[in-house]
C-alpha positions in Angstrom: 34.3 12.0 10.6 34.1 8.8 11.0 30.5 8.0 10.2 28.6 5.4 12.7 25.4 5.0 12.0 23.0 6.8 9.8 19.0 7.0 10.3 17.0 6.9 7.4 14.0 4.4 8.4 12.5 8.3 11.1 13.5 10.6 8.0 9.2 10.2 6.4 8.5 10.5 10.6 10.2 13.8 10.8 8.5 15.0 7.0 5.3 13.6 7.9 4.4 15.4 11.2 6.7 18.5 9.6 4.1 19.0 7.0 1.0 19.1 9.1 2.3 22.9 10.1 1.8 21.4 14.1 4.7 22.1 16.9 4.7 19.0 17.8 7.8 16.5 19.0 9.0 13.8 18.7 12.1 11.4 19.5 13.3 9.2 17.9 15.0 5.2 20.0 16.7 3.2 18.2 18.2 -0.3 18.9 21.8 0.2 17.9 23.4 -3.8 16.6 26.5 -3.5 15.0 28.2 -1.5 12.4 27.9 -1.6 8.3 29.7 -4.7 8.1 30.7 -7.9 9.7 32.9 -7.3 12.9 29.6 -8.6 14.9 27.1 -11.3 14.9 23.8 -9.7 14.2 21.9 -12.5 16.6 24.0 -12.2 19.4 24.2 -8.6 20.0 20.2 -7.5 19.0 18.5 -9.0 22.4 21.3 -6.7 24.3 20.0 -3.7 21.6 16.4 -3.9 21.8 17.1 -3.9 26.0 19.0 -1.0 25.3 16.7 0.9 23.3 13.6 0.1 25.5 15.4 1.6 29.2 16.5 4.6 27.4 13.0 4.7 25.9 11.1 3.9 30.0 13.4 6.9 30.8 12.0 9.9 28.7 8.7 9.3 28.3 9.4 8.7 33.0 10.9 12.0 31.8 8.3 13.5 30.0 6.0 16.4 32.4 3.3 15.5 33.5 -0.9 16.5 32.8 -1.0 18.8 35.7 2.5 20.0 35.1 1.5 21.3 31.7 -1.0 23.1 32.6 -4.6 24.0 30.5 -4.2 22.0 27.2 -5.6 24.5 23.5 -8.4 23.1 21.6 -7.8 22.5 18.8 -9.6 25.2 16.0 -10.3 22.2 13.8 -11.2 18.3 14.5 -8.5 16.4 13.9 
């Protein structure tokens, strides 16, 4: 198996959410602008990669259920 990308920066976010003990969903969208070598000039593709990541994030947000379809929200027992 050839690994093309590894993402470690959001591991802390996942650990912090898990530590709360709450059922919270997270999604990470990254702009990948090349390989971990010199095969691509990063400055040439950074803008396109960022635009692609924004497009994906906006589409994910668009597909989220609305508050009307979720039903009543349970209030937490303790203040946040």
